[in-house]
N, CA, C and O atoms as CSV, one atom per row, in Angstrom:
chain,resi,resn,atom,element,x,y,z
A,1,UNK,N,N,-14.099,39.986,-0.043
A,1,UNK,CA,C,-13.185,39.828,1.054
A,1,UNK,C,C,-13.992,39.592,2.334
A,1,UNK,O,O,-14.919,40.347,2.626
A,2,UNK,N,N,-13.645,38.545,3.104
A,2,UNK,CA,C,-14.411,38.278,4.322
A,2,UNK,C,C,-14.146,39.336,5.387
A,2,UNK,O,O,-13.040,39.863,5.504
A,3,UNK,N,N,-15.182,39.629,6.153
A,3,UNK,CA,C,-15.020,40.636,7.201
A,3,UNK,C,C,-14.269,40.035,8.388
A,3,UNK,O,O,-14.324,38.829,8.631
A,4,UNK,N,N,-13.570,40.894,9.117
A,4,UNK,CA,C,-12.807,40.453,10.274
A,4,UNK,C,C,-13.688,40.332,11.508
A,4,UNK,O,O,-13.275,39.736,12.503
A,5,UNK,N,N,-14.845,40.866,11.462
A,5,UNK,CA,C,-15.729,40.847,12.619
A,5,UNK,C,C,-15.448,42.034,13.519
A,5,UNK,O,O,-14.390,42.658,13.444
A,6,UNK,N,N,-16.380,42.322,14.341
A,6,UNK,CA,C,-16.243,43.486,15.199
A,6,UNK,C,C,-15.268,43.197,16.337
A,6,UNK,O,O,-15.427,42.210,17.056
A,7,UNK,N,N,-14.266,44.049,16.502
A,7,UNK,CA,C,-13.321,43.900,17.585
A,7,UNK,C,C,-12.235,42.864,17.346
A,7,UNK,O,O,-11.390,42.657,18.217
A,8,UNK,N,N,-12.233,42.214,16.206
A,8,UNK,CA,C,-11.221,41.197,15.915
A,8,UNK,C,C,-9.932,41.876,15.486
A,8,UNK,O,O,-9.953,42.835,14.715
A,9,UNK,N,N,-8.829,41.387,15.979
A,9,UNK,CA,C,-7.528,41.942,15.640
A,9,UNK,C,C,-6.786,40.923,14.790
A,9,UNK,O,O,-6.743,39.738,15.118
A,10,UNK,N,N,-6.210,41.390,13.709
A,10,UNK,CA,C,-5.443,40.492,12.855
A,10,UNK,C,C,-4.090,40.237,13.518
A,10,UNK,O,O,-3.410,41.178,13.928
A,11,UNK,N,N,-3.698,38.961,13.624
A,11,UNK,CA,C,-2.480,38.574,14.318
A,11,UNK,C,C,-1.442,38.098,13.317
A,11,UNK,O,O,-1.735,37.293,12.433
A,12,UNK,N,N,-0.236,38.602,13.465
A,12,UNK,CA,C,0.878,38.149,12.646
A,12,UNK,C,C,1.596,37.031,13.395
A,12,UNK,O,O,2.142,37.283,14.469
A,13,UNK,N,N,1.615,35.792,12.866
A,13,UNK,CA,C,2.238,34.678,13.579
A,13,UNK,C,C,3.753,34.822,13.735
A,13,UNK,O,O,4.360,34.094,14.521
A,14,UNK,N,N,4.365,35.740,13.005
A,14,UNK,CA,C,5.807,35.955,13.092
A,14,UNK,C,C,6.197,36.811,14.292
A,14,UNK,O,O,7.349,36.785,14.726
A,15,UNK,N,N,5.242,37.572,14.833
A,15,UNK,CA,C,5.536,38.462,15.955
A,15,UNK,C,C,5.293,37.741,17.276
A,15,UNK,O,O,4.394,36.907,17.379
A,16,UNK,N,N,6.104,38.070,18.292
A,16,UNK,CA,C,5.868,37.469,19.609
A,16,UNK,C,C,4.511,37.892,20.155
A,16,UNK,O,O,4.057,39.007,19.897
A,17,UNK,N,N,3.863,37.013,20.905
A,17,UNK,CA,C,2.508,37.279,21.383
A,17,UNK,C,C,2.466,38.076,22.675
A,17,UNK,O,O,1.437,38.671,22.993
A,18,UNK,N,N,3.539,38.102,23.412
A,18,UNK,CA,C,3.528,38.837,24.661
A,18,UNK,C,C,4.873,38.738,25.339
A,18,UNK,O,O,5.798,38.100,24.836
A,19,UNK,N,N,4.966,39.370,26.470
A,19,UNK,CA,C,6.215,39.333,27.207
A,19,UNK,C,C,6.359,37.990,27.909
A,19,UNK,O,O,5.392,37.452,28.448
A,20,UNK,N,N,7.555,37.466,27.897
A,20,UNK,CA,C,7.854,36.232,28.621
A,20,UNK,C,C,8.213,36.640,30.043
A,20,UNK,O,O,9.091,37.479,30.244
A,21,UNK,N,N,7.539,36.052,31.035
A,21,UNK,CA,C,7.835,36.461,32.403
A,21,UNK,C,C,9.253,36.070,32.810
A,21,UNK,O,O,9.745,35.007,32.430
A,22,UNK,N,N,9.893,36.921,33.571
A,22,UNK,CA,C,11.240,36.633,34.065
A,22,UNK,C,C,11.137,35.621,35.191
A,22,UNK,O,O,10.236,35.710,36.025
A,23,UNK,N,N,12.052,34.657,35.226
A,23,UNK,CA,C,12.013,33.675,36.317
A,23,UNK,C,C,12.246,34.352,37.661
A,23,UNK,O,O,13.036,35.290,37.771
A,24,UNK,N,N,11.556,33.867,38.669
A,24,UNK,CA,C,11.729,34.367,40.026
A,24,UNK,C,C,12.573,33.358,40.801
A,24,UNK,O,O,12.821,32.254,40.317
A,25,UNK,N,N,13.006,33.727,41.978
A,25,UNK,CA,C,13.843,32.864,42.797
A,25,UNK,C,C,13.199,31.493,42.979
A,25,UNK,O,O,12.068,31.397,43.455
A,26,UNK,N,N,13.908,30.442,42.606
A,26,UNK,CA,C,13.423,29.081,42.786
A,26,UNK,C,C,12.665,28.518,41.601
A,26,UNK,O,O,12.436,27.310,41.541
A,27,UNK,N,N,12.267,29.364,40.650
A,27,UNK,CA,C,11.602,28.857,39.448
A,27,UNK,C,C,12.583,27.998,38.667
A,27,UNK,O,O,13.794,28.191,38.767
A,28,UNK,N,N,12.068,27.046,37.888
A,28,UNK,CA,C,12.957,26.127,37.180
A,28,UNK,C,C,12.393,25.786,35.810
A,28,UNK,O,O,11.179,25.755,35.606
A,29,UNK,N,N,13.312,25.530,34.865
A,29,UNK,CA,C,12.931,25.120,33.513
A,29,UNK,C,C,12.929,23.595,33.441
A,29,UNK,O,O,13.865,22.940,33.899
A,30,UNK,N,N,11.891,23.051,32.872
A,30,UNK,CA,C,11.782,21.604,32.683
A,30,UNK,C,C,12.854,21.155,31.694
A,30,UNK,O,O,13.048,21.784,30.653
A,31,UNK,N,N,13.547,20.067,32.021
A,31,UNK,CA,C,14.591,19.559,31.129
A,31,UNK,C,C,14.005,18.857,29.908
A,31,UNK,O,O,14.711,18.649,28.921
A,32,UNK,N,N,12.735,18.493,29.960
A,32,UNK,CA,C,12.095,17.801,28.836
A,32,UNK,C,C,11.485,18.780,27.833
A,32,UNK,O,O,11.750,18.685,26.634
A,33,UNK,N,N,10.668,19.722,28.318
A,33,UNK,CA,C,9.940,20.602,27.393
A,33,UNK,C,C,10.338,22.073,27.508
A,33,UNK,O,O,9.820,22.905,26.764
A,34,UNK,N,N,11.244,22.408,28.421
A,34,UNK,CA,C,11.758,23.760,28.638
A,34,UNK,C,C,10.716,24.746,29.153
A,34,UNK,O,O,10.938,25.956,29.098
A,35,UNK,N,N,9.595,24.259,29.648
A,35,UNK,CA,C,8.585,25.127,30.247
A,35,UNK,C,C,9.134,25.732,31.537
A,35,UNK,O,O,9.834,25.058,32.293
A,36,UNK,N,N,8.819,26.993,31.784
A,36,UNK,CA,C,9.213,27.640,33.028
A,36,UNK,C,C,8.167,27.314,34.088
A,36,UNK,O,O,6.998,27.675,33.950
A,37,UNK,N,N,8.596,26.626,35.149
A,37,UNK,CA,C,7.705,26.220,36.232
A,37,UNK,C,C,7.970,27.058,37.474
A,37,UNK,O,O,9.100,27.477,37.725
A,38,UNK,N,N,6.921,27.297,38.246
A,38,UNK,CA,C,7.059,28.022,39.500
A,38,UNK,C,C,7.811,27.158,40.500
A,38,UNK,O,O,7.794,25.931,40.410
A,39,UNK,N,N,8.459,27.796,41.439
A,39,UNK,CA,C,9.283,27.112,42.438
A,39,UNK,C,C,8.479,26.084,43.231
A,39,UNK,O,O,9.030,25.057,43.625
A,40,UNK,N,N,7.216,26.328,43.469
A,40,UNK,CA,C,6.411,25.430,44.311
A,40,UNK,C,C,6.099,24.090,43.647
A,40,UNK,O,O,5.707,23.139,44.323
A,41,UNK,N,N,6.269,24.014,42.341
A,41,UNK,CA,C,5.935,22.779,41.628
A,41,UNK,C,C,7.049,21.741,41.735
A,41,UNK,O,O,8.230,22.076,41.639
A,42,UNK,N,N,6.665,20.479,41.934
A,42,UNK,CA,C,7.622,19.366,41.948
A,42,UNK,C,C,7.687,18.677,40.599
A,42,UNK,O,O,8.651,17.977,40.288
A,43,UNK,N,N,6.637,18.886,39.793
A,43,UNK,CA,C,6.593,18.319,38.449
A,43,UNK,C,C,6.181,19.411,37.473
A,43,UNK,O,O,5.514,20.374,37.851
A,44,UNK,N,N,6.582,19.255,36.216
A,44,UNK,CA,C,6.250,20.226,35.177
A,44,UNK,C,C,4.744,20.222,34.931
A,44,UNK,O,O,4.129,19.160,34.829
A,45,UNK,N,N,4.156,21.403,34.837
A,45,UNK,CA,C,2.719,21.473,34.608
A,45,UNK,C,C,2.343,21.243,33.142
A,45,UNK,O,O,1.157,21.213,32.813
A,46,UNK,N,N,3.329,21.080,32.259
A,46,UNK,CA,C,3.044,20.796,30.857
A,46,UNK,C,C,3.221,19.301,30.556
A,46,UNK,O,O,2.306,18.654,30.045
A,47,UNK,N,N,4.412,18.754,30.880
A,47,UNK,CA,C,4.695,17.361,30.495
A,47,UNK,C,C,4.751,16.386,31.674
A,47,UNK,O,O,4.793,15.174,31.464
A,48,UNK,N,N,4.754,16.896,32.911
A,48,UNK,CA,C,4.745,16.013,34.072
A,48,UNK,C,C,6.116,15.530,34.527
A,48,UNK,O,O,6.211,14.733,35.459
A,49,UNK,N,N,7.177,16.002,33.881
A,49,UNK,CA,C,8.538,15.602,34.251
A,49,UNK,C,C,8.852,16.103,35.655
A,49,UNK,O,O,8.462,17.210,36.026
A,50,UNK,N,N,9.563,15.278,36.442
A,50,UNK,CA,C,9.930,15.665,37.804
A,50,UNK,C,C,10.974,16.777,37.790
A,50,UNK,O,O,11.787,16.871,36.871
A,51,UNK,N,N,10.940,17.607,38.809
A,51,UNK,CA,C,11.884,18.701,38.977
A,51,UNK,C,C,13.288,18.135,39.131
A,51,UNK,O,O,13.475,17.193,39.901
A,52,UNK,N,N,14.291,18.677,38.421
A,52,UNK,CA,C,15.662,18.182,38.564
A,52,UNK,C,C,16.139,18.338,40.006
A,52,UNK,O,O,15.891,19.357,40.651
A,53,UNK,N,N,16.827,17.311,40.496
A,53,UNK,CA,C,17.320,17.357,41.864
A,53,UNK,C,C,16.202,17.214,42.875
A,53,UNK,O,O,16.380,17.563,44.042
A,54,UNK,N,N,15.067,16.716,42.460
A,54,UNK,CA,C,13.910,16.605,43.338
A,54,UNK,C,C,13.922,15.389,44.235
A,54,UNK,O,O,12.895,15.067,44.832
A,55,UNK,N,N,15.045,14.698,44.353
A,55,UNK,CA,C,15.101,13.504,45.190
A,55,UNK,C,C,15.395,13.824,46.641
A,55,UNK,O,O,15.651,12.912,47.427
A,56,UNK,N,N,15.366,15.084,47.018
A,56,UNK,CA,C,15.659,15.471,48.386
A,56,UNK,C,C,14.444,15.340,49.291
A,56,UNK,O,O,14.471,15.811,50.428
A,57,UNK,N,N,13.385,14.712,48.809
A,57,UNK,CA,C,12.188,14.603,49.623
A,57,UNK,C,C,12.446,13.744,50.853
A,57,UNK,O,O,13.189,12.764,50.796
A,58,UNK,N,N,11.833,14.117,51.945
A,58,UNK,CA,C,12.001,13.378,53.187
A,58,UNK,C,C,11.109,12.145,53.134
A,58,UNK,O,O,9.900,12.256,52.935
A,59,UNK,N,N,11.693,10.998,53.309
A,59,UNK,CA,C,10.942,9.754,53.255
A,59,UNK,C,C,10.548,9.352,54.666
A,59,UNK,O,O,11.391,9.219,55.553
A,60,UNK,N,N,9.279,9.167,54.848
A,60,UNK,CA,C,8.751,8.734,56.132
A,60,UNK,C,C,7.740,7.632,55.871
A,60,UNK,O,O,7.166,7.551,54.785
A,61,UNK,N,N,7.531,6.810,56.836
A,61,UNK,CA,C,6.525,5.781,56.662
A,61,UNK,C,C,6.876,4.535,57.439
A,61,UNK,O,O,7.904,4.476,58.114
A,62,UNK,N,N,6.030,3.556,57.342
A,62,UNK,CA,C,6.177,2.347,58.124
A,62,UNK,C,C,6.942,1.261,57.389
A,62,UNK,O,O,7.300,0.253,57.997
A,63,UNK,N,N,7.200,1.433,56.116
A,63,UNK,CA,C,7.863,0.381,55.342
A,63,UNK,C,C,9.352,0.292,55.636
A,63,UNK,O,O,9.980,-0.723,55.334
A,64,UNK,N,N,9.922,1.327,56.215
A,64,UNK,CA,C,11.345,1.304,56.543
A,64,UNK,C,C,12.196,1.633,55.336
A,64,UNK,O,O,11.688,1.810,54.229
A,65,UNK,N,N,13.484,1.713,55.559
A,65,UNK,CA,C,14.407,1.979,54.471
A,65,UNK,C,C,14.518,3.440,54.108
A,65,UNK,O,O,15.287,3.786,53.212
A,66,UNK,N,N,13.783,4.306,54.768
A,66,UNK,CA,C,13.810,5.717,54.417
A,66,UNK,C,C,14.827,6.522,55.187
A,66,UNK,O,O,15.173,7.633,54.785
A,67,UNK,N,N,15.308,5.983,56.284
A,67,UNK,CA,C,16.239,6.743,57.106
A,67,UNK,C,C,17.680,6.494,56.700
A,67,UNK,O,O,17.974,5.649,55.854
A,68,UNK,N,N,18.565,7.247,57.320
A,68,UNK,CA,C,19.990,7.065,57.086
A,68,UNK,C,C,20.448,5.804,57.804
A,68,UNK,O,O,19.992,5.497,58.905
A,69,UNK,N,N,21.355,5.083,57.161
A,69,UNK,CA,C,21.884,3.861,57.768
A,69,UNK,C,C,22.808,4.246,58.944
A,69,UNK,O,O,23.606,5.178,58.844
A,70,UNK,N,N,22.678,3.515,60.039
A,70,UNK,CA,C,23.526,3.775,61.182
A,70,UNK,C,C,24.712,2.821,61.105
A,70,UNK,O,O,24.546,1.615,60.926
A,71,UNK,N,N,25.892,3.374,61.241
A,71,UNK,CA,C,27.108,2.564,61.180
A,71,UNK,C,C,27.457,2.135,62.596
A,71,UNK,O,O,27.599,2.959,63.500
A,72,UNK,N,N,27.593,0.809,62.766
A,72,UNK,CA,C,27.971,0.250,64.071
A,72,UNK,C,C,29.313,-0.420,63.909
A,72,UNK,O,O,29.487,-1.281,63.047
A,73,UNK,N,N,30.271,-0.024,64.743
A,73,UNK,CA,C,31.602,-0.607,64.704
A,73,UNK,C,C,31.695,-1.633,65.819
A,73,UNK,O,O,31.509,-1.305,66.990
A,74,UNK,N,N,31.986,-2.886,65.450
A,74,UNK,CA,C,32.103,-3.955,66.426
A,74,UNK,C,C,33.583,-4.281,66.580
A,74,UNK,O,O,34.286,-4.497,65.593
A,75,UNK,N,N,34.064,-4.315,67.859
A,75,UNK,CA,C,35.463,-4.627,68.095
A,75,UNK,C,C,35.604,-5.889,68.876
A,75,UNK,O,O,36.722,-6.311,69.171
């Protein structure tokens, strides 16, 4: 019988490996891989999928088209 080595622990793959952390305010689950991501992330750290509802980013720049359209009424 092969030795387990010093300090080696035999692991049962059927048992959970540890506690799953509880989500905190703003944390989100990826819709693609179900990974729990921290609130500060805009993309999943496992698969790279964008955060749901993440289109609220403020668009700025010189190319234009990022601001709200102004409605002008001509009479």
